[in-house]
N, C-alpha and C positions, 0 to 999 in steps of 0.2 A: 459453289452456288448452283452450277449446272447439275451436279449430282443431286442436290436437294430438290431442284425442279423436277428432275426425272423421277425421283422417289415419290414426289407428290402426285405426279401423273399416274404412277403405278397404283397408288392408293386410291386416288379420286377418279381416275379415268381421264381421258383427254377432254379439254374444254370444248364447248361448241365453237365452230369457226367464227371469228370476229369478236368473241366475248372473252375477255381476260378477267377471271374472278378476282374480287377484292380479297384483302386479307381476312376480313370478317366472314365473307362467304366461304372461303377455304376452311377457316376454323370451324364454321357451322357444319360443313360436310364431314370434316374429320371427327367431330364430336358425335355426329349421327352414326358414323361408321363404328366408333367405339361402343356406342350404346346398343346398336341393333344387330351388328354382325354376329353370326353364329360361329364363325371360324376364328379360333384363337390367333392364327397368323394374321388375319385381317385386323383384329383389334390391336395386336402388337405393333403392326406397321403404322396404324393410325396414331397410336400413342407415341411412337418414335417421331412421327411427323409433327405432332402437337408440341413435343419437346423442342424440336428444331425451330418452331415458330414462336415459342413462348417468351423469347427475349424481345423480339421486335414487336410482336402483337400481344403483349402481356395482358392488356385490358380485355381484349377479345377472348383470349384463351381462358382467363380467369372468370369472366362473366358468363361465358357459355359452357365452359368445360369443367368447372370445379365439382359439381355434383357427379358428373360422369367419372371423373378421376377418383373421387372417393369410392364410387361403386367398384372401380377396378381394384382398389386396395382391398376391398372386402371379398370380391368374387373370384379374382384371378391370382390368389396367393400362391397357387401351385406353380405359376410361371414366373420365375425370378426376373427374367428380362423385361417382361411387360410391367411388372411391379416397379422395377428400377426406372423405366421411362416415366411412369406415372409420378413417382416420388420426385424425380428431377424436374418434371414439369411444374408440380406444385411448389417446389423450392424456388424455381424461377419466378413464378407468379407472386409468391409472397416474400421474395428477397427484399431485405431492407436497402440494398444497394440499387443504384441506377445503372442500367446497362448502356453500353456505347450505342447499341442499335436504336435506343429510344431517346437519346439525348436531343435529337432535332425534332422530336414530336411534342408540340406544346400541349397536346390533349392528355398527356400522361401526368397525373399529379405526383408530387415529390413523395407523398406518403402512400402511394398506391399499394405497396406491399403490406403496410399496416392495415389498410382498409380490407384487403382480401383476407388477412389473418383474422380480422374481426368476424368476417363472414364464416370462415372455416371453423372457428371455435364456438360458434353459437350452439352447435350440437357437440357437447363434450365427448360423445362417442367417437368422434373423428380423431381425437387425441388418443383414445384407447386403440384405435386401428393402427395408428402410427407406432405407439408403444409396443404393440404385439409384434410388429415387424422387426423389433430389436432381437427377437429370438432367432431370426433367420441368420444362418452362418454365412450365406453368400456375401462376398466382399462388397460388391457394388450396392446390394440392397441395404446392408447394414450401414455402410458409409453414407449413403443418400438419406437414410432414416435419421441418423445422427445430425447431419447437416440441416435437414428440414426442421427438426426440433430446435436446433440452435437459432434458425431464422425466426421461428415462432416466438421463442423466448426474447429475442432481440426486439421484436415488434410489440409484444404484449406481455412483458415479464410477469406482472402480478397476476394477471388472469391465468396464464399457463401454469404458474406455480400453484395456484389454488386448485386447478383441475388435476394436476399431477399428484398433489398431496392426497387426494381422495381415491386415486386409482390404485387398485391392489398391485403390489410389487412394482409400481412404476419406477420408483427411485432405485430399487434393487436391480432392475434390469439394466439401468444405466451404469450402476456401480460395477456390475459384472464385466462390462466392456473394458474397464481399466486393466483387466487381465488378458485381453485379446493380444495374441502374439503378433498381430499385424500392427505395426507402429502407427500407421496412418490413422487407423480406427481409434487406437488408444489416444493419440494426440488430439483428434477431433473431439473425443469424449471429454477430455480435460477442458476444452473450450466450452463444451456444452454444460459441464458441471459448474464451471465458474459463473456462467450466467444463471444457472438454476439456483445456486445457493446465495446469490446476492440479495441481502436484505430480508431473508425469510428464515427466522430462527427455528421454526419447526422442521423445515427441510434440512437446515444445517445440522440439527440433532440427528435426524434419520441418517444422513450421509455419514456423519461421524461414527455412528454406531454400526455402520456397515463396513467397519474396518478401513475407513478412508485413510487415516493417518499411517497405518501399516503399509497400505498399498502405495501411498504417495512417497513415503520415505524409501521404499524399495526402488521406485522409479528414480528418485533423486540420487540414490546410491549408485544404481546401475549407469546413470548418465554422467557420473563424475562430480557430484556435489557442486561446489561453486564454479568449477571449471567446465561444467556441462553447458549444453545449449539452451535454447529457449524453452525446451520442455521442462527443465528444472524450474525456470521462472514461472511457468504455468502451474506446476505442482505447488509452488510456494504461494502463488496468488490464490489458489483454491484453499490451501490451509488458512491463509489470512481471512478469507471469507468465512470459514467455519469457526474461527476463534473470535473475530471482532465483535465486541458487545454481546458475547454469548457465554455467560458464566458457567453454564452446564458443560459446554464443550471444553472450556479452559480447565475445569476440574478434571474432566475425562483425560485431557492431554497431559495434565500434571500427574495424575494418579497412574496413568498408563506408561510412565517412564519414557515419554517422548521427548522431554526437554533435553536429556543427555544425547539423544539422536541428532540434535542440531550441532553438536560440537564440531564434527568434521567440516562443517560449512565455514568455520572461522579459522581453519589452519592457514597460515601464511608462510609458505616455504620461501627460502631465501631467493630462489631463482625468480620468483615473481617480481622481486624488486628490479631485476635487470630487464626482464621481458616486458614489464608493465602489465596493467590490468586491461583485459579486453572489455569492450562496452557490455558484452553479455555477462561477464563476471561481475561487473559493477552492478548491473540490474539484479543478478541473482543474490548477491550479498546484501544489497539494499532491501530486497524483499524479506530475507531472513532476519535482518535487523528489525524490520517492522513487526515481524512475528514475535520476537523477543519483547518489543515494546508493548505489544498487545497483551502479553501475559502479565506485565507489571504496570499497566496503565493506571494513572491516578484515578481514573473513573471506575475502576474495579472495586470490589469490596475489600476492606482492609485485610480480611482473612486470606483472600486469594492472592493479593499482592505480597503479603508477608511470606506465605508458604512458597510461592514461586521464586521470590528473591532468595530464600534459603537454598532451594534446590539449585538455582542457577549458580550460586556460590559453591555449593558442595560438589557439583559435578565438574567444576573447572571452567564453566562457561564465562564467568566474570573474568577469570584470568585470560581466557582467549580474547575477550573483548578488549581488555587492557593491553594485550600484546599488539592488537591492531592499532590501538590508540598511540602506541609508542613506536610503531614500525615506520620505516621510511618507504617512500614510493607509493603510499596509499592515496588514491584519488581524493580530491577535496570533498566531493559530496558524500563519499563513503566515510571519510573522517568525521564530517559534520554529523551524519546520522549515528555513527558509533559513539560520539561524545554524548548525544542526546540519549542514546540507549543506556550507556553506562550510568548517566545521571538517574534515570528511572529505576535501574537495577539497585542502586545504593540508596535511593530516597527513603528516608525514615528508618532504615535498617542500620543500626550502629555497627554491627559486625562488618557489613559490606562497606560502610563509610570508612571504617578504620582500614580495611583492605586497600581501598583506593588511596587513602592518605599515605600509605606506606609504599605505594608503587613508585619506583625510581625510573626516571628517563635515562636511556643510554647515552647521556651527553658527557662532555668533559669540561668541568667536573660533573659528576652525577648530580642531578637535581630531582626533587620530588615532582611527580607527574602533575600535581596540582599547580605548582609554580610554573611549569612549562606551559600549561594550558592558560594560566592567567597572563603570561607573557604574550600569548597570541591575542587574548581578549583586549588588551590595552594597546595593541599594535594597529595603528590606523591603516596599515598596508594589507592586513588580512581581510578575507572576504567577510562581508557583513553577516551572512548566515552562519559562518563558522564562529564568529565572535558571540552571536546570540546563543549558539549551542553551548559554548564554554560557560557563559553566564548561567544558563539553565542548569548545567551539570554542577556548577559550583553552588548554586542555590540548593540543589538536591543534596549535595555533600553536607551542607550545614543544617538541612531540614531536621528539626526535632533532635538536634545533637548538641547539647550544651558544651561538651568537651571540645568539639571542633570549633564552636563559636568562640569559646574562651581561648583556644589555641591561636585563632586568627588575631584576636585583640592583643594577645600576649606578644605577638611579633611586632607590635607597634609601640609597646611600653618601654621605658628606659630599662636597660639591662646592665648588670654588673659585668657580664661576660662579653668578650669581644665577638660580635656576630659579623663575620665577613661575607657570608653567603647571602644571596638574594632571598627575601622572604615574601610570602603572599601579601602580608600587610604593607610592605614597602611598595610592592607593585601596585596595589590598590590606591595607595596615597599618591604615587606617581601619576596614575591614571586620573585621579580626582582633580589634580591641579595641572593636567596636561593642556596644551593649546588645542588639542583635538576635542571638539565638543562631544563626539560620540564616546570617546574614551572616558570623559567626565561622567556621562550617563551610565555606562557599563560599570565603572568602578563604584559609583554611588549605589547602584542597584545591587551589586555584590556585597558591599560593605554593610549595608543596612540589614542584610540577612543575618549577620552576626548579632544583631540587636533584637530580632523578633522574639517576643515573649521571653526576654532575658534581661530583667532590670539590673542584674549584677554587672553585665558587660556594658550596659549604658553608662553606668557610673565609672567603670574601669576606663572606658574610652575617653572620659573627661581628663584623665591623667596624661593622655598623649600630647607630647610637646613637639613643635616643629621649629626648626631654625630657618627662618624665612630669608634673612640676609646675614652675611658675614659681619660679625661684630655686634649685631643687635641681639637683644635678649629673645629667647624662644617664646612662641605663643602657643596656645592650646589649639588642637585640631578644630574644635567647635568655633573658636574665635576666628580662625583663618577661613573656615567655610562661610561664616556669616559675612566677613569682609568681601570675599569673592562674590557672594550673592549680590552684594551692593554694586560691585564693580563690573561684573561681566555683562556683556550685551548679547551673548548667544543664548537663544531660547532653550536649547537642549541642556546647556550648562546650568541655567537657572532651575530648570525642572529637576535636574539631577540633585542639586544641592538642597532644593526644597524637599524632595523625597527623603533624603538622608536625615535632614534636620527634623522633619515631621516624625519619622520613626524614632529618632533619638530622644526627642522631648516628650513623646507620648508616655504618660504615666511615670515620668521621671522628673520630680521637682528639682533636683540638683542641676539637671541639664537646662531646665527652663530658667533657673536663676542665672546660670552662666550665660545663657543667650541674652537675657535682659541687660547684662552688664556690658555687652559689646556696644560701643558707641554707634548709634544710627541703626541698630538691628531692628528695633520695633518700627522705626520710621519707614523702613523698606516695606 
């Protein structure tokens, strides 16, 4: 602090005896020195002093000095040190964060940075001034410029995006910084681009066609893929911004053979089981799973979904996902997201659905992965989010696949062969009549998917018989569901049974007739 005071005295001169200038007066004199001094050294010293005061006296520096600081950016470009002080001062003035120095000052509004940003961007030429400084190779100038742009985007994202969109080479200048060998600048540029691309399809397209995916995959590879640090996560978040709800970029990603470049992210070496997953690896893999889901999201066009699903299967990515699904030591949230991802990769694609149906879990004895997943779904001790994910995956597995729907119902029908292994149908029946209300709901929601748009299986399911008590004659599944509907007092169980019966009887006269024959069914 003494050093700062002595520095201010050097710049401003000693104060009159008995008069201690206020912060506002000091700022006013410094701004006047920057504006009117003919010596570069004087202007530089005044800029340095303004930077030192801009945290505690943000309002004063911003109100009195903004125009002067913009003038410095334009007229003093030859002096990197002065430019750096001006950039840092502007960044402090427009920072979205609150500084410690101003916490006790009630006169500083919480959104003061946003207010000054609004003033700064009233003249779009100011943004061009900042963008032009990206051409400077000096480390401090380039870094401060990137950080200032990030602050501006944080405060007024839509306005800044629209201004940058019409600035010649604006996006290109930022993209070039991804190749900067100084990691600090590259990393700050990633944060800048994440904010720049959020929610603006036009900027997303420009960034994608500036070789963004190539550059990002190079960084991800050099950083160690899923085992890399937070920079890998930043790269993946930027990719996610570029792809989400942007069919043009998804097509570009698909046709540019980038899907296969994701494969190394899902390698699960044996040693990871012993060492465990670091929190950063969990974040990295989670982001990559979200990228895969973005490619095959049900909200995309049918053509995009189908073509991406085929590529994911052909390049071995579906196999990699299934390996994670069946691996031990995978964190619960990664397992949950992987199950959701596998579901969307197989949804409506018979080839992929068949592949999933044939995956065997490394258990003793070996069981189909579908059966192992359903065991988790009807197990009340499993996390709720995991059970929901299994239900969604199973629904995707049956979606528009009459063979899989028939296969599920077949596991419930009387068989001449002795079936000793646990089947998906048996698990769902067990869940349907479990004492756990959530298991009732999950099992009903899963089973009714075998009946969607499939009148044949609705009639086949009428043949399913259950032995309710030893020595008593078996009853039909529909009969038992109707009786339970009358007897249960649990709301979720009632809803589950009503869901199943509604789907079952819809456009199926034999099921309606069977329901009407159950004593008390209509009365309920």
